[in-house]
C-alpha positions in Angstrom: 29.5 -3.1 -78.7 25.9 -3.1 -77.5 23.9 0.1 -77.8 20.8 0.6 -75.7 17.8 2.1 -77.4 15.6 3.7 -74.7 12.5 4.0 -76.9 12.3 0.3 -77.6 14.2 -0.9 -74.5 16.3 -3.1 -76.7 20.0 -3.6 -77.3 21.5 -3.5 -80.8 24.9 -4.8 -81.6 27.0 -2.2 -83.4 30.3 -2.4 -85.2 33.4 -0.9 -83.6 34.1 0.3 -80.1 31.8 2.4 -78.0 32.9 6.0 -77.4 34.5 6.6 -74.0 32.2 8.5 -71.7 30.0 8.2 -68.7 26.2 8.4 -68.1 24.8 11.4 -66.3 21.2 11.4 -65.0 19.0 13.7 -67.1 17.0 14.4 -64.0 13.8 12.8 -65.5 13.9 9.8 -63.2 10.4 8.9 -62.0 9.2 5.8 -60.3 8.8 3.1 -62.8 10.3 5.2 -65.6 13.5 4.2 -67.4 16.0 7.1 -67.4 19.2 6.0 -69.1 20.5 9.6 -68.7 22.8 11.4 -71.1 26.1 10.2 -72.4 28.9 12.7 -71.5 31.8 11.9 -73.9 35.4 12.0 -72.8 36.9 13.7 -75.9 40.6 13.3 -74.8 40.1 9.5 -74.3 38.4 9.3 -77.7 41.3 11.2 -79.2 43.9 9.0 -77.6 42.5 5.5 -78.2 43.1 5.4 -82.0 46.6 6.8 -81.6 47.5 4.2 -79.1 46.1 1.5 -81.3 48.2 2.7 -84.3 51.3 3.0 -82.0 50.8 -0.7 -80.9 50.3 -1.8 -84.5 53.6 -0.1 -85.4 55.3 -2.1 -82.6 55.9 0.8 -80.2 58.1 3.3 -81.9 60.3 5.2 -79.5 59.8 2.9 -76.6 62.8 1.8 -74.6 64.2 -1.7 -74.7 63.1 -2.3 -71.2 59.5 -1.2 -72.1 59.5 -3.5 -75.1 60.6 -6.5 -73.0 58.0 -5.8 -70.4 55.2 -5.5 -73.0 56.4 -8.8 -74.6 56.3 -10.4 -71.2 52.9 -9.1 -70.4 51.4 -10.1 -73.8 53.0 -13.6 -74.1 50.7 -16.3 -72.7 53.6 -18.6 -72.0 55.2 -16.0 -69.8 51.9 -15.2 -67.9 51.0 -18.9 -67.4 47.5 -19.3 -66.1 47.1 -15.6 -65.3 46.7 -13.9 -68.6 46.0 -10.2 -68.6 42.6 -8.8 -69.5 42.5 -6.8 -72.8 41.6 -3.7 -70.8 44.7 -4.1 -68.6 47.0 -4.3 -71.6 45.2 -1.3 -73.2 45.7 0.7 -69.9 49.4 0.0 -69.6 50.0 0.6 -73.4 48.2 3.9 -73.0 50.3 4.9 -70.0 53.4 4.1 -71.8 52.2 5.9 -75.0 51.7 9.1 -73.0 55.4 9.1 -72.0 57.3 7.2 -74.7 55.6 7.6 -78.0 57.2 10.1 -80.4 56.1 13.6 -79.6 54.6 13.9 -83.1 52.1 11.2 -82.2 51.0 13.1 -79.2 50.5 16.4 -81.0 47.2 18.0 -80.2 46.5 15.9 -77.2 46.1 18.4 -74.3 46.0 16.9 -70.8 45.4 19.6 -68.3 48.0 20.2 -65.6 47.2 20.7 -61.9 49.6 23.4 -61.0 53.0 21.8 -61.9 51.8 18.2 -61.7 50.7 16.2 -64.7 48.2 13.6 -63.6 46.9 10.7 -65.5 43.7 8.8 -64.6 42.6 5.4 -65.8 39.0 4.4 -65.5 38.2 0.7 -65.4 35.3 -1.2 -64.2 35.2 -3.1 -60.9 37.0 -6.4 -61.2 39.1 -5.5 -64.2 42.4 -5.6 -62.3 43.3 -2.0 -61.5 45.7 -3.2 -58.8 47.6 -5.3 -61.3 47.9 -2.3 -63.6 49.3 -0.3 -60.7 51.9 -2.9 -60.2 52.7 -2.9 -64.0 53.1 0.8 -63.9 55.5 0.6 -61.0 57.6 -2.1 -62.6 57.7 -0.2 -65.9 58.7 3.1 -64.2 61.3 1.5 -61.8 63.0 -0.8 -64.3 63.3 2.1 -66.8 64.7 4.4 -64.1 67.3 1.8 -63.1 68.4 1.3 -66.7 68.3 5.1 -67.5 68.9 7.0 -64.2 69.1 10.4 -66.0 65.9 10.0 -68.0 63.4 12.4 -66.5 60.4 10.5 -67.9 60.8 7.8 -65.3 60.3 8.1 -61.5 62.8 7.3 -58.9 60.2 7.3 -56.1 56.8 5.7 -56.0 54.0 6.7 -53.7 51.1 4.3 -53.3 48.1 5.4 -51.3 46.0 2.4 -50.5 42.3 3.0 -49.7 41.9 -0.5 -48.2 43.8 -3.5 -47.2 43.2 -5.4 -50.4 45.3 -2.9 -52.4 47.8 -2.5 -49.6 48.4 -6.2 -49.4 
């Protein structure tokens, strides 16, 4: 990844992956001054990423047969034809699946806060990275698993899609 050095206004290539986080203005923005802000890390994301990577390397222990077939389909270029998925799309769907299907021991210590009785997950991706495609992948994964295993409470029988615009709706 590329790290920006504010003092020299240069970028340095670093090994490994950048920590997950977002930039918050430090409030020192003045005309003509460069204020990169402060990085606010997302500790839960930084905790989950290496675990998902290990789970993928172990070939998805505890995943259902339907899930494995979907992942194989999504990862195989011959299956996808001329529309291969971006690496971040695959990482997002693998993370969503890991949160539900990985062995409980692999999720130990990962605390995702609940909103009353609802458990909500959020996936942050940049503009143009295919969030709508990921939404479709999640719906397919949930629906096909529910059809195959109607009594499995991890999978949804109903899907609600709230579309903020016609592009997502269509």
